[in-house]
N, C-alpha and C positions, 0 to 999 in steps of 0.2 A: 245285491250281488256281493258287495264288499263284506257283508256279514257271513258269507258262506265260508266255513272252515272245516277242519277235520272232524269236529264234533257232529257236523251235518251228514257225514258219510253213513250210509245204511250199513247194517250188519253184513249184507251180501257183499257189498263192495269191500269192506274191511277184511272180510275173510279171503277174498280172491286176490287182493293186492298184497304182494310180498312187501316187507319193510323197505327193501331196496327200491322197488318200483314206486312205492308210495313216496319215498323221498325224491325220486325223479320228478314227480308231479309237484311236490311241495316246493322244490327249488325254483320253479317257474314263478312263484308268487302271484299266481293268477287264479283268483276264485272261480272265474267262469270255466276254466279248463277243468277244475275239480268238480264243479257242479255237473258239467256235461258227462264226464266219465261216470260219475255216481248215478246220474239219471238213467243212462242207457245200459250200464251194467245191470242195474236193478231191473230194468224193463226186459232186456233181452236174455238175461240169466245164463251167461256163459259158464263153462266149468273152470275156466282159467283166464286170467288177465295178464298180458305181458306188455310192458311199456318199453318201447324201442326209442333210443336216442340216437345221436349222430355217430356213435361209436361204430367203426367198421365191423367189429366182431358181432355186435348186435344185429347189424344189417345182414351179415352173413347168416345169422340164425334164421332170418326170414327166408332167404333163398333156400337154405337147406330144409326149412319147414315145408316149402312148396313141393320139394321132392319127397320128403318123408310122408306127407299127407296124400301123395298121389295126384296133386293138382297139376304137377308138371312131371315130365320124365326126361331123363338125359338122352341126347342123341349122340351119334358117333363123333361129330365135330366138337372139339373142346369148347365148353361154355354154352353150347346150344341146348335148349330144352324145347319140348312141345307141350302145349296146353290145348285142351278141347273144351269148348262150351257145349251146352246141350244143343240138340238138333234144332230146337225151336227157340234158341237163345243166341242168335247169330248177328244181331244188329240192334241199333237203337230202337227201343220200344216206344214209338211215338204215341200210340194210343193210351198207354199206361203211364206216360210222363206228363205231369201237370204242374202248372204254377199255382200255388195256393194264394188266393187273394181274399182280402177283407171285403166286407159289404160296401158296395158303392164304387169299387174300383173297376175301371173299364180298360181293357186291353184290346189289341188287334183281334179281329175275328179269327185269324189263322192260329192264334195261340190257344193251346188247350189249357183251360183253367178249371179250378175247383174251389169251392168254398173252403177257406182255411180251417174253419172249425170242423167241417165235415171230413176234410182230407186228413187232418191230424188224428181225429177219432178213429178213422178207418185204419190208417197205417200203424198207429200205436197198438191196435188190437192184433194186427198181423204180426207185429214185432214182439209181442208179449211172449217171452220164452223161446224166440226163434233161434237163439244161439245155444240151446241146451246141449251139453256134451261137447261143446267146441271151445277153442281158445280164441279170445278176441285180442287183436293187436291194437295198441294205441300208438299212432304214428304222428310225426310232426314234419311238415314240409314247408317250403317257401315257394310261392308263385312269383317267379322272377329272380334275378340275381340276388344273392345275399347282401345284407348291409346296404340296401338301396331304397331310396324314397319311392321307387316304383312299386315295390314288392308288397305282397299280402301274405300273411301267415295262414297256414291251412292245417287244421287238425282232422285226422281221419281215424275212425274206429271201424275195423273190419274183421270178420272171421274167415276171410279168404287169404291164405298165404300167397296165392297167385296174384291177387289184386295188390297186395302190399309189395311183392317183388316187382311187379310192373311199375309201381310208383317209384321205386328206387332207381329204375332205369330212366324214368320220364321226368323226375323232378329233383330239385335240390333239397338236401336235408334242412330241417327247420327248427330243431330243438333249441339251438342257440339263438335263433331269430325270435322265438317265443320269449326267451329271457329279455331280449331287447324291448319287448312290448311293455315291460315294467308294470304288468297287471292290466293293461288295456284290454278291452273287450272287442277291439277292432280286428277280428279275424274271421275267416270262413271255417265252417266245420261240416263234416260229412260222416254220416252213419250208414254203414252197409252190412248186410248179411246175405250170403248166398242161400241161406235157409237150409232146410233139411236136404241132404244129398242122396242121390241114387246113382250108383256107378260113377261117383265123383262129379255129378252135374246137378244143378238145381232141380229139385223135384216138383215144387209147387208153383209152376210158372203161371197158373191161372191167378195166383195171388201176387204176381210180380207188380211192384209199384215203384215209381221214381218220382218223388214229390219235391219241388223246389219251394222252400219257405223263405221268401224274401225278407220277411219281418225279422227273422232270426239269423239271416245270412247262412243258411244251412240247406243241405240236401239229405233227404232220407230215402234210402234205396234198399229194397228187399226182394229176395227170391230171384236173383239173377247173378250171372257171372260175366257175361260179355262186357268187355272193358268200357264201352261207350255208355253202359248203364251203371256199372259198378265203380269205376274209377272216378270218384267225385271230382277230382282236381282237373279233369279234362273238360268235356263239353258241358258238364254240370256247373263247374266253376266258371265257365265262360258266361253262363247265364247270370250268376251272381255278380260277376265282374261288370257285365253290361249294366245291370241295375245300379251298381255302386258308381261306375264312371259317369253315367248320365245324370246322377244327382250330385256329382262333384266336379263337373265341367272338364272331364278328360275323356279318352276313348278306350274301350275294350273292343277289339276287332278280331274277326275270324280271318286272320291274315298271316301269310308267310313274311319273313324278313330275309332279304338276300343282299349280298354285296356284288355289284356289277363292276367288272374290270375290263375296260376297253383295251383291245390289243394295241401294243406299242405305246401306251400311255401309263405313266406312273401314278395311278390314282384308283381309288375304289369309291363307288357311289352307292349309297344304300337306298333300297326300295322296299316298300311293303306291297302286298298284293292280295286281293280277295277274289276267289273264283268258286262258284258252286262245284259240287262233286262232278267229276268226269269232264271238267271244262279246262283242264290244263294247269291246275294249281301246283301240283308236285313237280310236273315236268318243267314248269317255269322256274321254280325255286332251285331245281337241280340242273339247270342248263350247264353243259360242259364249259369249264374254264371259269365259272363264277363261284362265289362262296356263299354258304348257307349259314344263317343265324338261327332260323326257325322255320318250321313248315306249317304251323297251324294257328297259333293264337298270339296276339300282340297287345300289350298295353302301350298307349301312346299319350305322352304328356308334353306340355309346353315347357321349355327351359328358360333360364333367366335372360337369354339373348334373343328370345322370340323365335326359336327354331322348334320344330316338332321332333321329339326323340322317342324311340321305341325300344322295348325289350321283349324278348321271347319269354313267356312265363314258364316254359318248359325247358328241359335240358336233354330231352330224348324225343324219339319218334315212334308213334303208334301208327304205322303206315299200312295202307292197302298193298298187298303183295302181288295181287293179280297183274299179269303182264309185265312184271319186272323181269327183264332179261339182259343178257350180256351186251346186246347191240344197242338197245334203246336207253338202258339205265346202267351203264357200266360201273359207276361208282357204288350204287346201292347193291347191285348184283355181287360185286366183289366182296362187299361187307357181309352180305348174307351167306356167302360160301367160304368164309374164312373164320378161323377160330376167334371167338370173342363171346362175351356174355350177351345172350340174345334169346328172346322167347318167340317161337313160332306159335301161331294159333290157327287151328282148323285147316291145316294143310294135310296132304297125304304123306305118310311115313312108310318107307320101304327100306328094310335092312338098316334102320337107324338114320336114314337120310331123308330130308324134306323135299317135296315136289309140290308145285302149285300150277294153277292155270296160267298159260302163256309164259312159262319160264324158258321156252326155247329149246327144251330138252325132250328127248323121246319119252312120251308118257308111259307110265307103268299101267298094267292091266289089273293090278290088285294091290292091297296094302291096308293100312289103318288110316281112317280119316274121321271127320266129325260125326259120321254115322256108325262108327265102329268098324268091324271087318268089312272091307269094301272090295268089290270086283266090278269090272266094266259091265255096264248094263243094269246094275243094282237099282232098285226103285224104292221110294219111300211108301208110307201107308196110303198116300193119295195117288199112287201110280206114277209119280214124277221121277224121272231118271236122276240119280244122284251123281254129280260130277266128282272127279277125283279129289278135288279140294273145293272148299266153299268159295263162291265168288267174292265174298267179303273177308276172306282169310287175311290175317295180319302178321306183321312182325313188330317187335318192340325192342328198341336198342337205344343207346346213348348217341347223341348227335356227334360227339367226339370220335365215334367209330368211323365216321365218314372222312375220307381224305380231304374233302373240300370244306370242312367246317371252319367257321370264322371265329378267331379268338374273341371278337366282340360279343360273342354269346354270353359271356359272364361279366361284361362291363357294367358295373352298377349305375353308370350314368347313361346307359343305353346308346343306341346309334342315332346319328342325325339323319332324319328322313328327308331325302331330296325328291323322291317321286313315289307315287302311288299308282299301282296297276289294278284295273278292274277288268275282269274277263267273263264272258258268257259263252254259250254254245249257240251259234246262229248261222244257218246255212245259206241265207239269202238276203240279208239286210246290211249289216255293219261292215266296215272296212277292217283290215287286219290290225291297224294301229292308228289311233288319233289322239291328239292332245286337246284337253278341254280348253275352252276360251278363258276360264278363270276358275277360282276355287269353287264358287257356288255352282257353276256349270259342271264341274267335276263331281260334286256331291250329287247333282241331278243324274249324271251318268251312273254313279254307283247305285242310285235308287231305282234305275230302270234296267238293271241286269236281269237277263232271262236265261234259263237253261232249257235247251231244246231236247226232248226225249229222243233216244236212239233205239236201235234194234236190241240193245242190251238192257233196255228198260221195259218193265212190264207196261202193257197198254199200247196205245197207238204211237207210231213214229211221228216226230215233228211237232208234238204238243209242247208249247212253251210255258214253262213254269217260272213265274216271277220270283226273284231272290235278291231283294235289296241288300247291297254290300255283302252278298253271299252269307247273310246272317239271319235271314227270316226264320229259319227253323229254331233259332235259339233266342228269339226276342222275348223279353219279359217286361217290356215297357211299351207304351203306345208308339207306333211307328212314326207318328208325327213328331213326338218328342225326340226320338232317336235322330231323325233327319235334321231337325233344327239344332240339335247339339253339335252335329257335324258342321253345319253352317257357321255357328258361332265360334267353334274351335278354330277353324281356319281363318276366320276374319280377325281373330285376336292375334294371330301370328304376324311377326314382322317379316319373317322369311318363310313364305308359304310353299310347301311341296307342290310340284306340278302333278297334275292328275292325267292319266292316260287310260284309254279304253282299248282292249285288245279283243280280237276275234280270230281264233285259229281254225275255224270250221266253215268258212265260206266255201260254197261249192259252185262248180260249173259243169253242166251236163251230168249231174249226179256224182261227180268226183271232187275231192277236196282240191282246192287251188294251191295249197301249200304243203310242203313236207314237214315232218315233225321238228326238224332242226331250224326251220325258217324263223321260229319264234326268237331265236338268238339275235337275228337281224332286227326284229321289231324292238326287242328290249334294249339293244345297244344303240338304236336310233333314239329311243326315249332317254337313255343315259346321256347321249350327246346333247339332247335338247335341254337337259337340266344345267348344262354348262354353256348354253347359247351357241352351240357349234353348227347347227343346221338351220337353214331357212325353211319356212313352211308355206303351204297354200291354205288360205282361210276359206272355209266352206260353211254352209249353214249348220253342219253337225260338229264343227271344230276344226282344228289345224291338222292337216294331213302332210305326209312327207312329200318331198320333191323326188321325181324319178331318178335324177342324177345321183342323189345321195344314196338311195337304196341300191342302185346299180353298183356303186362303188363298194357299199357294205357287203352285198352278196358276193362280189368278187373277192374282197379281202378276207371275209370271215368264213365263207363256205366254198370258195373257189367255184362259184356258179355264175352263169350268165343270166341275169334277171332281165327278161324281155319286156320291152315297153308295152307290148300288147297285153301281157299279163298284169302289169302295173295298172293300165287303164281299166281293165275289167275289175280288178280287186279294189281299186280306190274310187270307182264311180259312185255317185250318190243315187241310190235307188229310191226315188221319191215315194212311190206308192207303198213300198215296204216300210219306209220310215213312218208314213202316216198311219199305217196299220198298227205299227208298234206303239205310236203315241195314243191311238184309240184304246189299245189294250191297257196301257198304263193309266189313262184317264178313268177307265171303268174300274180298275183295281183300286186306285187311290180314292176314288169318289166314295167308296164304301168304308174307308178308314175315317178315324176321328182326328180332328185338329191337325190336318196336314198343313205345314207352314206355307205362308203366302208365296215365298220365293219359288217353291216347287211349281205351283200353279202358274206363276208368272213366266217361268222358264218353259214349261210345257206349252203354254199359249204362244210364246214368242218363237219357239222352235217350229211349231206347226205353221205359223204364219210365214216364217222365212222360207221354209221348204216349199210352201205353195207359191210364194212370190218367185222363187227360183224356177219352179216348173213353168210358170207363166212367162218368165223372162226368156227362157231358152226353148220353150215349147217342146220339152223332152221329158220322158218319164225316168230315163236313166241318163245321168249327166256325168260325162267323163271329167277327170280332174283338171285337164288343161282349159276347160271352160271358165275355171275360177282363177287361173294363174295371172290374169291381168286385172 
């Protein structure tokens, strides 16, 4: 690689790179960057190459290009634009996303894999000439705060101005960071093409491919526009980060980072949290009165004092907009309805104004949406009614646009993690909040997260999908290695974060036991526990709160009377349900390879203690006061 120089550039690349842009690349003194640009310009055959550095004028060129090319359109509100993906390009394409593996490599059976040789041959054929007639942008970003030992440089080549504009909202600029590499090859890179377009959306979706090449720390993505498939730095970089972290003894996690501020106390305590989709992740990170550092992905490392520290690899939010309304999400709603640089995707536009499902406003009967001209009752080719906006419609903006953003967002040293929250969707088993017995027990809880399907999910209601650490969809290493790395990471720490399990979805007689704001009580109880402020009740499943503490918190925080009968129902131990859960976990993990011994030890001991408790009290549902003595 060190021998690669300007003489190695093909005639195609030399012709398409202006002298100014060529010098931008030369200034990095990084042969690998030159080689990547040369290889993929030669393969994809764009009509023009533009190298964008950290200069605001050049970044504005990208934003204006999205408007000029018709990938975005201006809306009435200053700074707002709308982007539409194709009707069949509205979500992560799980089927056509694969991890490229070498012969003999074994991963979890839930991971979609493909032979590396076969996958590269296939996608290189698809990418041959895929950018003809288009301009390719060469971009430089930083995953994490700049000038930080946490952060990873990221190179992106894309022919989509929308993708590049989105990345400017979501990530920190990285050209100067690449200079700090001093020629190192230790960076991620992403090659993306929307492919041939028809009415400004990807045309050849049958040839849509998203391949993760771990050997080269890269992602190749073609014939798509939806950000989850095209913005390599998001969930695709998450996969590369997981691989890198688990071979370097740190953590890359699908976690928010929030600062918790108890009322009447002059302190802020930082938590990370992992929740599967529709299990309360965003609503927890955006609890009123708290501060947000990040809503999606965290790098976590050990510092010199034995604490865990975390950074948000992003500086923006690519959020699901459905059900964001003025009552439930006042801060986000205010940001979405005020002038600022903001991209809406796949919502309804009427008279230059955006509308989405569950926004709390009177819905329009017609407008423009992801299907084109829309009217109430319109159906697609399959006879399905098309809603006014796509259920997976999104908004993209900078975190700084939220009033509750935390300045620690850009701290190169990261925040000190005092607690970790794991949450799933569970209508009949777990309590609203519990604290793990120790770090390994907490890792065990993260490993047995489940997400219960709802009426909003295709298929049957109540089906539980396992989602270890809410990260299973992005796993690129054996699950056993992933869990064992968590165990080792915490055991190395001198000051270990406390781990808590939450469940906002417990039901009684078919109705939820708790309101949407009750999670603030659970989180502030957890915050108090990190400072040793509340006593607990030890149960077979972990430490649970005392009624008196919760009663006081409900009164102080929500001005509500929390009834003891509600507490007893919500915090009872449902023996048979826990045993059923353990059986599901045993079946799932038995089919995995090299699951660490600590997991099986804890699973066995949990089952044994639950059964012994049932025999001791001769009850199937055991109220919390049975354990108080």
